[in-house]
C-alpha positions in Angstrom: -22.2 208.0 3.9 -25.7 210.0 2.6 -27.1 213.1 4.7 -30.2 212.6 6.4 -29.1 208.7 7.5 -27.3 208.2 11.3 -23.9 208.0 11.1 -21.2 205.3 10.8 -18.7 206.7 11.9 -17.9 210.6 13.8 -15.8 212.4 10.9 -15.7 216.3 9.7 -19.0 218.1 8.8 -22.5 219.0 10.5 -24.2 216.8 11.7 -27.7 217.1 13.8 -27.1 215.5 17.6 -28.4 215.4 20.4 -25.8 216.3 23.9 -26.0 212.7 24.9 -25.8 211.6 21.2 -22.8 213.6 20.8 -21.3 212.3 24.1 -21.6 208.3 23.1 -20.5 209.4 19.3 -17.1 210.8 21.0 -16.9 207.6 23.1 -17.4 205.7 19.6 -14.6 208.3 18.2 -11.7 207.9 20.6 -12.2 204.2 21.5 -13.4 201.7 18.7 -12.4 198.7 19.6 -15.4 199.2 22.4 -17.8 198.6 19.0 -20.7 201.0 20.8 -23.4 201.4 18.1 -24.0 203.9 16.4 -26.2 206.5 17.7 -28.9 208.7 15.7 -27.2 211.5 15.0 -27.7 212.3 11.8 -24.8 213.8 8.9 -26.0 216.7 7.1 -25.0 218.9 4.0 -23.6 222.5 4.1 -26.8 223.3 2.7 -29.1 220.6 5.1 -27.0 222.6 8.0 -27.9 226.0 7.5 -31.5 225.6 6.2 -31.8 223.9 9.6 -30.1 227.2 11.4 -31.8 229.6 9.5 -35.5 227.4 10.6 -34.6 228.6 14.7 -32.2 225.4 14.9 -35.0 224.2 18.1 -34.3 220.8 18.9 -36.0 218.3 17.1 -38.7 215.4 18.6 -35.3 213.7 19.7 -33.9 216.4 21.3 -31.0 216.9 18.3 -29.5 220.9 17.5 -26.2 221.3 14.9 -23.4 219.9 15.8 -20.2 221.6 14.0 -17.6 219.0 14.0 -14.0 220.0 13.2 -11.1 217.8 12.8 -8.3 218.7 14.6 -4.8 217.2 13.6 -2.1 219.5 15.2 -1.6 222.4 17.5 -2.4 224.8 14.6 -5.3 223.5 13.5 -6.7 223.8 17.1 -5.4 227.7 17.3 -7.0 228.2 13.9 -11.0 226.9 14.3 -12.7 230.0 13.7 -10.9 230.1 9.9 -11.8 226.4 9.6 -15.3 227.3 10.7 -15.8 229.7 7.6 -15.8 226.6 4.9 -19.0 225.2 6.8 -21.1 228.7 8.6 -19.3 231.3 5.8 -21.9 233.9 7.3 -21.5 232.9 11.1 -19.6 236.4 12.7 -23.0 237.5 11.1 -26.0 238.5 13.9 -27.6 235.5 14.2 -30.9 236.7 13.6 -32.4 232.8 12.6 -32.4 233.1 16.6 -36.0 232.5 18.6 -37.2 231.5 21.2 -36.1 227.5 22.4 -33.4 228.4 19.5 -30.4 226.5 21.0 -26.6 228.6 19.5 -24.9 226.2 17.0 -22.4 224.2 19.2 -19.3 223.7 17.8 -16.7 220.4 18.5 -13.1 220.2 18.0 -12.3 216.6 17.2 -9.1 216.7 18.5 -6.6 213.5 18.6 -5.1 212.6 22.3 -1.8 214.3 21.2 -2.9 217.5 20.6 -3.2 219.9 23.3 -4.3 223.3 24.1 -1.5 226.3 24.6 -0.7 225.7 28.3 0.5 229.1 28.4 -2.1 231.6 29.8 -4.1 234.4 27.2 -1.4 237.0 28.6 1.6 234.9 26.6 -0.3 234.1 23.7 2.1 236.7 20.9 -1.4 237.6 18.9 -3.8 238.3 22.1 -0.5 240.0 24.2 -0.3 242.4 21.1 -3.5 243.1 21.1 -2.8 243.8 25.5 0.1 246.0 24.2 -2.2 248.0 22.2 -4.4 248.6 24.9 -2.6 249.4 27.4 -0.3 251.8 25.6 -3.7 253.4 23.6 -6.9 252.4 25.4 -8.2 250.8 22.1 -7.2 247.9 19.7 -7.6 248.0 15.7 -8.8 251.8 16.3 -11.3 250.5 18.8 -12.0 252.1 22.1 -12.3 249.3 24.6 -13.5 249.7 28.5 -11.1 247.5 30.5 -13.8 245.4 31.7 -14.8 243.7 28.6 -11.2 243.0 27.1 -11.1 239.6 27.5 -15.0 239.4 25.6 -13.0 241.3 22.7 -9.7 240.4 21.3 -10.4 237.2 20.8 -13.4 238.6 18.7 -11.2 241.2 17.3 -8.8 238.0 16.0 -11.9 236.3 14.7 -13.2 239.3 12.6 -9.7 239.5 11.7 -9.1 236.3 10.2 -12.3 236.6 8.6 -11.3 240.5 6.6 -14.3 241.6 7.9 -13.6 245.3 10.1 -13.5 245.6 13.3 -16.5 248.0 14.7 -18.6 248.0 18.0 -21.5 246.6 15.6 -19.5 243.8 14.4 -17.9 243.0 17.6 -21.4 243.0 19.3 -22.9 240.9 16.5 -20.2 238.3 16.6 -20.6 237.8 20.5 -24.4 237.4 19.6 -23.5 234.1 18.6 -23.0 232.9 22.7 -24.0 235.5 24.3 -27.5 236.0 26.1 -29.3 238.5 24.0 -29.3 241.1 26.4 -25.3 240.7 27.4 -24.4 241.1 24.0 -27.3 244.2 23.7 -25.2 245.6 26.7 -21.5 245.1 25.5 -22.5 246.9 22.1 -24.0 249.7 23.9 -20.9 250.2 26.2 -18.6 250.1 22.9 -20.6 252.3 21.0 -20.8 254.5 23.7 -16.7 254.4 24.6 -16.8 255.0 20.8 -19.0 258.2 19.6 
């Protein structure tokens, strides 16, 4: 299927897609027997998608923005979406300097089979997160970074994602990564709090 043309079947990769188009494409994927027509979702190559993102990921005339669809075939893949995302957006942990007025966040869509479910355990029962919580409880730090207690929920998964990408864990790398999905002002407040805790 050539990039730049409406898709005939949702699969892993980059798309330019509206929210309504995404909802319909997911219905088509879950219920292929219904014979629902294709939407105006357009598949993109990695270079095309990153160029669109770097231009601001602004909604086009049809309200379409970037969606990264990632296939999830088992529970292990569901847990490692951050690592899989690196195949399509190697710099996604960097601060989103491409953002401008009207920019949309990059929307990641796990395309998972019905039998693949999330972890039913509470977050503190997840071994990786529990290890970080134990480290913080004992030392007030995680990976050497002093973390104010109220920020732990924001920081733990970010720390794991940074480590998965081979990146260092610092106030700036954590805040840079959080800017991917937090409002700029909130990310700035967390950056400042982390820097004050780690002079």
